C-alpha positions in Angstrom: 21.2 39.9 10.1 23.2 42.3 12.3 26.1 41.9 9.9 24.2 43.7 7.2 25.0 47.4 7.1 21.9 49.3 6.4 21.8 52.4 4.2 18.9 54.6 3.1 20.2 57.1 0.5 23.5 57.1 2.5 21.9 57.4 5.9 22.2 54.7 8.6 19.3 54.0 10.8 18.7 51.1 13.2 15.0 51.0 12.3 15.9 49.8 8.8 17.5 46.8 10.4 14.2 45.9 11.9 12.5 46.5 8.6 14.9 44.1 6.8 14.3 41.5 9.5 10.6 41.8 9.0 10.9 41.6 5.2 13.1 38.5 5.6 10.6 36.9 7.9 7.8 37.5 5.3 9.9 35.8 2.7 10.6 32.9 5.0 6.9 32.5 5.5 6.3 32.7 1.8 8.8 29.9 1.0 7.9 27.8 4.0 4.3 27.9 2.8 5.4 26.6 -0.6 7.7 23.8 0.5 5.6 22.5 3.4 3.0 21.4 0.8 5.3 19.6 -1.5 6.1 16.8 0.9 2.4 16.4 1.6 1.3 16.3 -2.0 1.1 12.5 -2.3 -1.0 12.2 0.8 -3.3 15.1 -0.4 -3.7 13.4 -3.8 -4.7 10.1 -2.3 -7.1 11.6 0.3 -8.9 13.9 -2.1 -8.6 12.0 -5.4 -6.2 14.3 -7.3 -4.6 12.5 -10.2 -0.8 12.6 -10.8 -1.5 15.3 -13.5 -3.8 17.5 -11.5 -2.3 17.5 -8.0 -0.1 20.4 -9.1 -3.2 22.6 -8.5 -2.8 22.0 -4.7 -1.9 25.1 -2.6 -2.0 26.3 1.0 -4.1 28.4 3.2 -6.4 28.1 6.3 -9.3 27.0 4.1 -7.0 24.3 2.5 -6.7 22.7 5.9 -10.4 22.5 6.3 -11.0 21.2 2.8 -12.7 17.9 2.1 -12.8 18.0 -1.7 -10.4 18.9 -4.5 -12.4 22.0 -5.6 -12.2 23.5 -2.1 -8.5 23.1 -1.9 -8.0 24.6 -5.4 -10.1 27.7 -4.5 -8.2 28.1 -1.2 -5.0 27.9 -3.2 -6.2 30.6 -5.5 -7.0 32.9 -2.6 -3.6 32.2 -0.9 -2.0 32.8 -4.3 -3.4 36.3 -4.4 -1.8 37.0 -1.0 1.5 35.6 -2.2 1.3 37.7 -5.4 1.0 40.8 -3.3 3.6 39.8 -0.7 6.6 39.1 -2.9 6.7 42.3 -5.0 5.8 44.3 -1.9 8.8 43.1 0.1 11.1 43.5 -2.9 9.8 47.0 -3.6 10.6 48.0 0.0 14.1 46.6 -0.3 14.5 48.6 -3.5 13.3 51.8 -2.0 15.0 51.5 1.4 18.4 50.4 0.4 20.8 52.2 -1.9 21.6 50.5 -5.2 24.9 48.7 -5.0 26.5 46.7 -2.2 24.0 47.8 0.4 21.0 46.6 -1.6 22.9 43.4 -2.7 23.5 42.5 1.0 19.8 43.2 1.8 18.7 41.0 -1.0 21.1 38.2 0.1 19.7 38.4 3.6 16.1 38.3 2.2 17.0 35.4 -0.1 18.7 33.5 2.7 15.6 33.8 4.8 13.6 32.3 1.9 16.1 29.4 1.7 15.7 28.9 5.5 11.9 28.7 4.8 12.5 25.9 2.4 14.5 24.0 5.0 11.9 24.6 7.8 9.0 23.8 5.4 10.5 20.5 4.3 11.1 19.3 7.8 7.8 20.6 9.2 5.9 19.2 6.3 7.2 15.8 6.9 6.7 15.9 10.6 3.2 17.3 10.5 2.0 15.0 7.7 3.3 11.9 9.4 2.1 12.9 12.9 -1.3 14.6 12.2 -2.1 14.1 8.5 -1.9 16.3 5.4 -4.3 18.9 6.6 -2.0 20.0 9.4 0.4 21.6 6.9 -2.1 24.2 5.9 -2.4 25.8 9.4 1.2 26.6 10.1 1.4 30.0 8.4 -1.9 31.4 9.7 -0.5 32.8 13.0 2.8 33.7 11.5 1.3 35.7 8.6 -1.0 37.5 11.1 2.0 38.4 13.3 4.0 39.8 10.3 0.9 41.8 9.1 0.6 43.6 12.5 4.3 44.1 12.9 4.5 45.7 9.4 2.2 48.6 10.5 4.7 49.4 13.3 8.1 48.6 11.8 8.0 49.5 8.1 8.5 53.2 7.4 5.5 55.2 6.0 5.5 56.4 2.4 6.7 60.0 2.2 4.0 62.7 2.1 3.3 64.4 -1.2 4.2 61.3 -3.2 2.0 60.9 -6.3 -0.4 58.0 -6.0 -1.1 55.8 -9.0 -4.5 54.4 -9.8 -4.8 50.7 -9.8 -5.2 49.3 -13.3 -8.2 47.1 -12.6 -8.9 46.2 -16.3 -5.3 45.3 -16.9 -5.1 43.2 -13.8 -8.3 41.3 -14.6 -7.4 40.6 -18.2 -3.8 39.4 -17.5 -4.9 37.3 -14.5 -7.8 35.7 -16.4 -5.6 35.0 -19.4 -2.9 33.4 -17.3 -5.4 31.3 -15.4 -7.1 30.0 -18.6 -3.7 29.3 -20.2 -2.6 27.2 -17.2 -6.0 25.5 -17.1 -5.5 24.4 -20.7 -2.0 23.1 -20.1 -3.0 21.2 -17.0 -6.2 19.7 -18.3 -5.0 19.0 -21.8 -3.4 15.7 -20.9 -6.4 14.8 -18.8 -9.2 15.6 -21.2 -7.4 15.6 -24.5 -5.8 18.5 -26.4 -8.7 18.6 -28.8 -11.4 18.8 -26.1 -13.6 21.9 -26.6 -13.0 23.1 -23.1 -9.2 22.9 -23.6 -9.3 24.6 -27.0 -11.7 27.2 -25.8 -9.6 28.0 -22.7 -6.5 28.4 -24.9 -8.3 30.7 -27.4 -9.8 32.9 -24.7 -6.4 33.1 -23.0 -4.8 34.4 -26.3 -7.6 36.9 -26.7 -7.3 38.2 -23.2 -3.5 38.7 -23.5 -4.1 40.7 -26.6 -6.7 42.8 -24.8 -4.3 43.3 -22.0 -1.6 44.8 -24.4 -4.2 47.2 -25.8 -5.3 48.3 -22.4 -1.8 48.9 -21.2 -0.9 50.9 -24.3 -3.8 53.3 -23.6 -3.8 53.5 -19.8 -2.6 56.6 -18.0 -1.4 54.4 -15.1 -0.7 51.0 -16.7 0.0 47.9 -14.7 3.0 47.4 -16.9 4.5 50.6 -18.4 5.9 49.6 -21.7 8.6 52.3 -21.5 10.3 50.2 -18.7 11.1 47.6 -21.3 13.8 50.0 -22.5 15.7 49.1 -19.3 17.6 46.1 -20.6 18.7 45.0 -17.1 15.0 44.9 -16.0 14.0 42.9 -19.1 16.7 40.3 -18.5 15.7 40.2 -14.8 12.1 39.5 -15.7 13.0 36.8 -18.3 15.4 35.2 -15.8 12.7 35.0 -13.1 10.3 33.3 -15.5 13.0 30.8 -16.7 14.1 30.2 -13.1 10.7 29.1 -11.9 9.9 27.2 -15.1 13.0 25.1 -14.5 14.5 25.2 -11.0 11.1 25.9 -9.5 9.7 22.6 -10.8 12.4 20.4 -9.3 10.7 20.0 -5.9 7.6 18.5 -7.5 9.6 15.8 -9.4 11.8 15.1 -6.3 8.6 14.5 -4.3 7.4 12.1 -7.0 10.8 10.3 -7.0 11.1 9.9 -3.2 7.5 9.2 -2.3 5.8 7.7 -5.3 8.8 5.8 -6.7 10.9 4.9 -3.7 8.1 4.9 -1.2 9.7 7.3 1.3 7.6 8.5 4.2 6.7 12.2 4.3 9.2 12.7 7.2 12.0 11.0 5.4 11.3 13.1 2.3 11.4 16.2 4.4 14.8 15.2 5.8 16.2 14.6 2.3 15.0 18.1 1.2 17.2 19.6 3.8 20.2 19.0 1.5 19.1 21.2 -1.4 17.7 23.7 1.0 21.0 24.3 2.7 22.8 24.4 -0.7 20.3 27.0 -1.9 20.9 29.1 1.3 24.7 28.9 0.6 24.1 30.0 -3.0 22.2 33.1 -2.0 25.1 34.4 0.0 27.6 33.4 -2.7 25.4 35.3 -5.2 25.7 38.5 -3.2 29.4 38.3 -2.9 30.0 37.4 -6.6 27.6 40.2 -7.8 29.5 42.8 -5.7 32.9 41.6 -7.0 32.2 40.4 -10.6 29.0 42.1 -11.5 25.4 40.9 -12.1 26.0 39.7 -15.6 28.8 37.3 -14.7 27.1 36.1 -11.5 23.8 35.4 -13.2 25.4 33.5 -16.0 27.5 31.6 -13.5 24.5 30.7 -11.3 22.6 29.3 -14.3 25.7 27.5 -15.5 26.2 25.7 -12.2 22.5 24.9 -12.2 22.8 23.3 -15.6 25.5 21.0 -14.5 23.9 20.2 -11.2 20.4 19.5 -12.7 21.8 17.3 -15.4 23.7 15.3 -12.7 20.6 15.2 -10.6 18.7 13.5 -13.4 21.1 10.5 -13.0 19.3 9.8 -9.7 15.9 9.5 -11.3 15.6 5.8 -11.6 13.4 3.2 -10.0 16.5 1.2 -9.0 18.7 4.2 -8.0 19.6 4.9 -4.4 19.7 8.2 -2.6 23.5 8.7 -2.9 23.0 8.8 -6.7 21.0 12.0 -6.3 23.1 13.8 -3.6 25.7 15.4 -5.9 23.0 16.9 -8.1 20.9 18.0 -5.2 23.8 20.0 -3.8 25.2 21.4 -7.0 21.8 22.3 -8.4 20.9 24.0 -5.1 24.0 26.2 -5.1 23.2 27.2 -8.7 19.6 28.0 -7.7 20.7 30.2 -4.7 23.3 32.1 -6.7 20.8 32.8 -9.5 18.0 33.8 -7.1 20.0 36.6 -5.6 21.5 37.8 -8.9 18.2 37.9 -10.8 16.5 40.2 -8.3 19.5 42.5 -8.3 19.2 42.7 -12.1 15.5 43.5 -12.0 16.1 46.5 -9.7 19.1 48.1 -11.4 18.5 51.6 -12.8 14.9 51.6 -11.8 13.7 54.8 -10.0 12.5 54.6 -6.4 9.0 55.4 -7.4 8.9 52.5 -9.9 10.6 49.8 -7.8 7.1 48.3 -7.0 6.1 48.2 -10.6 9.4 46.6 -11.7 9.3 44.0 -9.0 5.7 43.4 -9.7 6.6 42.6 -13.3 9.4 40.2 -12.2 7.1 38.5 -9.6 4.4 38.1 -12.2 6.9 36.5 -14.6 8.0 34.3 -11.7 4.5 32.9 -11.0 3.6 32.5 -14.6 6.9 30.7 -15.3 6.3 28.3 -12.5 2.7 27.5 -13.4 3.4 27.1 -17.2 6.7 25.3 -16.7 5.2 22.8 -14.2 2.1 22.2 -16.3 4.2 21.4 -19.4 6.8 19.3 -17.7 4.2 17.3 -15.7 2.3 16.6 -18.9 5.5 15.3 -20.5 6.5 13.3 -17.5 3.0 11.7 -17.3 2.8 10.7 -20.9 2.3 7.0 -21.4 1.5 6.2 -17.7 -2.2 5.4 -18.3 -3.1 1.9 -17.2 0.2 1.2 -15.4 0.2 -0.1 -11.9 2.7 -1.4 -9.3 6.3 -1.7 -10.4 5.6 -0.7 -13.9 4.0 2.6 -12.7 6.9 3.3 -10.5 9.4 2.8 -13.3 7.3 5.0 -15.6 7.1 7.7 -13.0 10.9 7.6 -12.5 11.6 7.6 -16.3 9.1 10.4 -17.0 10.4 12.5 -14.2 14.0 12.1 -15.4 12.9 13.3 -18.9 11.3 16.4 -17.2 14.4 17.1 -15.2 16.6 16.9 -18.3 14.3 19.3 -20.1 14.5 21.6 -17.1 18.3 21.5 -17.4 18.0 22.5 -21.1 15.8 25.4 -20.1 18.4 26.5 -17.6 20.9 26.7 -20.5 18.5 29.3 -22.0 18.7 31.2 -18.8 22.4 31.3 -19.0 22.3 32.6 -22.5 19.7 35.3 -21.6 21.9 36.5 -18.7 24.7 37.2 -21.2 22.6 39.9 -22.8 22.8 42.0 -19.6 24.7 45.3 -20.2 28.4 45.0 -19.3 29.5 47.1 -16.3 30.9 50.5 -17.3 34.5 50.9 -16.1 35.2 54.1 -14.4 37.0 56.6 -16.6 40.8 56.9 -16.0 42.4 60.2 -15.5 45.6 60.5 -17.4 48.7 61.3 -15.4 50.2 64.7 -16.2 53.2 64.6 -18.5 56.5 65.8 -17.2 58.1 68.3 -19.5 
């Protein structure tokens, strides 16, 4: 962290180094919280009766550790999700406002992203250790003291907002309609395979979701302080950044789920062994985040984002070769590493894209848009791919079930690779960097 040179509008200050350290720690906790649950998913599913289709609802919080029924875990996950939805754009907004656009902000985002990758590593290992030693509920308690510590430290370390800054009113109608619409849409996608796509509750949820999204657009168009100012969509870099985050989590973001299915449900790995295997992609992602910063500074965001997605396409397609009931771990290793490098490179570049040419006062709004796209992309992408992977598994048991899980997961991973191709194409629509004007040399008479 000390290697990162800190700039606030051209001014160096040691306190900003502490702020970046705290923001990086917050991101580490956020990603640790996500990954620590993945390796415990099979145990949670067996203990609480989640099906293969519905265990994707599982999330973490203190209440999750105390839960004894699926509904309690889901509600706890929803509460924790609200905290995560506030945390991610807040940390990004602070980076966008504290660090000058360009190399300084790129380095800060790389440090922040690298901490997130470290959280994946720690989460995978801790998830395996805790689940094997103390049971699945232990994974829900890890972040409680860490999050409390960061919350208190933020009051001391993070600089106050400048005085005289205009405050925006919170768009409650917009927040309620878009959140309710997204929740109903994901509910329909998750429960469709369980209840049947023609079930009244599924059709009704989908219809209400569409109506709420339409209402949200109307509210935003008329609001004085909209949650999503439509004029920001004139910023092509922001639009591409938002699309990239959605595609990233709908594709890359679903891979840990299917890897967990492969290693634990198909190959019968223990939670600890699964956690150790997850160290490989986590280290590769950490490497990619740093590579993304260096490439963006040298080659520009457009080239770096396309390159990150491109590496990810190849790596994820290679990874699919390891999804077989008869395959051994070495078959998955090249894909785990290559896909991880692509993920890390893309992660850094897409957040840089989302913050380019956005004013300081609107960094929070822009990053909120990108973070919302991130969460929606993950929820929708995972629901769709899990439904596809689970098709035809009803009634299977034993070896036939394991073979079906491996084959279905391979199909899902290949579809994720196809989605990553779309991300690469979207990244090419970023504006090309403007070359500095050349001053003609004076002619000699």
